N, C-alpha and C positions, 0 to 999 in steps of 0.2 A: 493554881492558875485562876481560880475563881476570884481570889483577892486581887490579883493583878488586873483582871478585867474590870472589877468594881472601881479600883483606883483609877484606871484609864478613863472610865466613864465619868467619874467625878472630876478628873483633870480637864476633860473636854468641856464640861459644864462650867467650871471655874474660869477657864481661858475664854470661853465665849462670853461670859458675864463681864469679864474685864475688857473685852474687845481687843484681845491680844492675838492677832492672827498667827504669828510664829509659834506661840505656845499651843494654840489650838491645833495647828498642823502637827506638831510633835505628839500631842495627846491623841489625835486622830490616827496617826501612824501606829502608835503603840496599841491602840484599841483594835485597829484592823488586823494587825499582825497577830495579836492575841486571839482574836476570833478565828483567824485562819488556823492557828495551832490547835485550837480546841474543837475544830470541826464545824464551826458555825460559819460556813462559807457564804451563805446568803447575806448574813449580817456583815461579814468582812467586805463583801461587794458594796453594800450600801454605804458603809463608813468610808471606803476607799473612793467611791464616787464623790462623796462630800468633800473629802480631802483634795481630790483633783480639782473640783470646782473652786474651792478656796485658794488653792495654789495658783490657778489661772487668774483669779481676781487680783491677787497681789503680785503676779509676775514671777512666781517661784518655780522655775523650770525643773530644778532638781527635785523639789517636792512633788511636782507633777510626775516625774519619772518614778519616784518611790511609790506613788499611788498606783501607777500603771504596773509596777512590779508586783505589788501585793494583789492587785486585781488579777494579774496573770496567774499567780500562784493559786488564788482561790478558784478561778475558772478551771485551772488544770485539775485541781483536786475534785471538782464537781464533774469532771469528764467532759467539759466544754473546751476541747482542745483548740478549736478554731478561734474562739474568743481569747483564749490564753495567748496564742501566738500573736494575735492582733495587738493586745496590750503590751506584750513584751517587745515586739518590734517597734512600737511607739516609744518605749522607755529607753531602748539602747542608744539612739543618737543623743538623747538628753544626758545620759551618763557619760558618753564620749565627750560631748561639748563641755561638760562641767567637771571633767577630770576626776571621775569616780570609777577607776578601773575595777575595784572590788565588786561594785554593783553591776558594772558592764559584764564582768565574767559570770556573775550569778544569772544575769539575763540570758547569756549564751547557754549556760547549763540548763536553765528552765525551758528555753526554746528546744533544746535537744530532747528533754523529757516530753514536752508537748508533741513534738513530731513523732517521737517513739510511740506515744499513746495513739496517734493516728495511723501508725503502721508505715509512716514515711521515713524509712530507715536511712536512705542516703542523706536527706536533710538533717536528720537527727545526728548522724555520725559527723557531719560537717560542723554543726554547732558544738557538739560535745568535744571534738578535737580542739576547736578554738578555745573553749572554756578551759580545757586541761592545760593548754599552753599558757594562758593568762594566769591560772592558779599557780602554775610553776613559777612564773615571773614574780607573783605576789608572795611567794614562799608560804603557800597554804597547802601542806601535804595532805591533810584530811580531805580537802575539796578535790585535790588532784586524784586521790584514790576513788572518791565518789564518781567523778567524771569518767575515770578509767573503767570502773565496774559497769556504768551505764553504756559506755562505748562497747564493751565486750558483749553485753546483752544485745545491743543493736546489730553488731556484726554477726553474731550467732543467728539472730532472727532473720537477717537479710540472707545469710547463707541457706537457712532452711527454706526460705521462700523461693530462692533460685532453684533449689533441688526439687521442690514441689512442681515448679513451672516446667522444669526439664522432664520430670516423670510424666506430667500431664501431656506434654508434647509428644513424648515417645509412645505413650499408651494410645493416644488418639490418632 
């Protein structure tokens, strides 16, 4: 992973020197994603914000959506669920508009995880159900299974919460 990050950093520098925005965007995406995978979330946020800025400068809405997606993932892993949902909700319409159903489905799944992290199970369940349907349509069985497992967790947590509320009402 260290080698990939070093190569991504070098690619960003070369693309910036050449003045090639599309190559710089691709290199920035790779670097941000790698930093997210390696647990360097603060750096992933910094790189993604740069990518978003560059995407806006050249009018690349899909690139802006990708940056929002990585930002959402980084914020989620940092436990900043509100920021994660904000970024992911901004990314979704960009993926819908640019016919990127795979990224749209991932956004739905990540939104489900973020709402799960906040304990907002009805919203989490809604997004996870939508993502599961899209993953089925895209023929991605591993992602369907991941969404199903998260959905089961949320439904179980929601049921436990209802039971606690009922017990509290009965006891008091």
